[in-house]
C-alpha positions in Angstrom: -43.7 123.8 21.5 -43.4 120.7 19.0 -39.8 119.3 20.3 -37.5 118.6 18.0 -35.5 115.2 17.5 -31.6 115.5 16.3 -30.9 114.3 13.8 -28.6 110.9 13.9 -25.2 112.3 14.3 -22.0 110.7 13.5 -18.9 110.2 15.7 -15.7 108.9 14.6 -14.5 106.8 17.7 -11.0 105.5 16.4 -9.4 106.8 13.6 -6.0 104.4 11.7 -4.1 105.2 9.6 -4.7 103.6 5.9 -1.7 100.9 4.7 -0.4 101.9 1.6 0.1 98.3 -0.3 1.7 97.7 -3.5 -1.1 96.0 -5.7 -0.6 94.6 -9.7 -2.4 96.7 -11.9 -1.1 94.9 -15.3 2.0 94.2 -16.7 3.6 96.8 -19.1 6.9 95.5 -21.2 8.1 98.1 -24.0 8.5 96.9 -27.2 12.7 96.2 -27.8 14.1 99.3 -28.7 11.0 101.6 -26.7 11.0 103.7 -23.5 7.9 103.9 -21.3 6.5 106.8 -21.1 4.3 108.2 -17.9 1.6 110.5 -18.9 -0.6 112.7 -16.5 -4.5 112.0 -16.9 -5.3 115.6 -16.0 -2.3 117.7 -17.6 -1.2 115.3 -20.4 2.7 116.0 -19.2 4.9 113.2 -20.6 7.8 111.9 -18.7 10.1 109.0 -18.7 8.8 106.1 -16.3 11.3 105.9 -13.7 12.3 101.9 -12.4 13.1 100.2 -9.3 17.0 98.9 -9.0 16.6 95.2 -9.1 18.5 93.0 -6.8 22.0 92.3 -7.9 22.1 88.3 -8.8 25.3 86.3 -8.8 27.4 85.1 -12.1 26.6 81.6 -11.2 22.9 82.2 -10.8 23.0 84.5 -14.3 24.7 81.3 -15.8 21.6 79.5 -14.5 19.1 81.1 -16.3 17.7 83.8 -13.8 17.4 87.2 -15.0 16.5 90.4 -13.5 13.3 92.1 -14.0 13.1 95.9 -13.5 10.1 97.2 -11.6 8.1 100.3 -13.1 7.0 102.7 -9.8 3.5 103.2 -10.8 2.5 106.8 -9.2 -1.5 107.4 -8.8 -2.8 109.7 -11.8 -0.6 108.3 -15.0 -1.2 106.3 -17.7 2.2 104.3 -18.8 2.8 104.2 -22.4 5.4 101.8 -24.3 6.9 104.3 -27.3 10.5 105.4 -29.3 9.9 109.3 -28.3 7.5 111.7 -26.9 6.5 112.3 -30.4 5.2 108.6 -30.4 3.4 109.0 -27.2 1.5 112.2 -28.4 0.4 110.3 -31.5 -0.9 107.5 -29.4 -2.8 110.0 -26.9 -4.7 111.5 -30.7 -6.1 108.5 -30.9 -7.2 107.8 -27.6 -8.5 111.5 -26.6 -9.2 114.1 -28.9 -7.1 115.1 -30.9 -8.1 119.0 -30.9 -8.0 118.5 -26.9 -4.5 116.7 -26.9 -3.0 119.4 -28.8 -4.4 122.0 -26.8 -3.7 120.9 -23.6 0.4 120.3 -24.6 0.3 123.6 -26.5 -0.4 124.7 -23.0 2.3 123.0 -21.5 4.9 124.4 -24.1 3.9 128.0 -23.2 4.6 127.5 -19.4 
């Protein structure tokens, strides 16, 4: 008989919970009069982006020139676009992705 050596085994000794951290990926500024939309990368569902409520500032701070910056709640699996309305987002998607594929996925969304 031949002695078979057991293959290397991986044993987990400690499990640690992963800490979620915010990291700056980039900056998107909507043009004047535009809204910020988020698009699901898989289903191409178009939703208006949500912002974190900015900190309040006093009148004196505003008078001194301090501005309030709105921050977007960034979610994984979404792409962000600045556009006037949803139709313009669709036009931008058709430039980036195959137009037939965009039409197919959007018609699937409308039927549901």
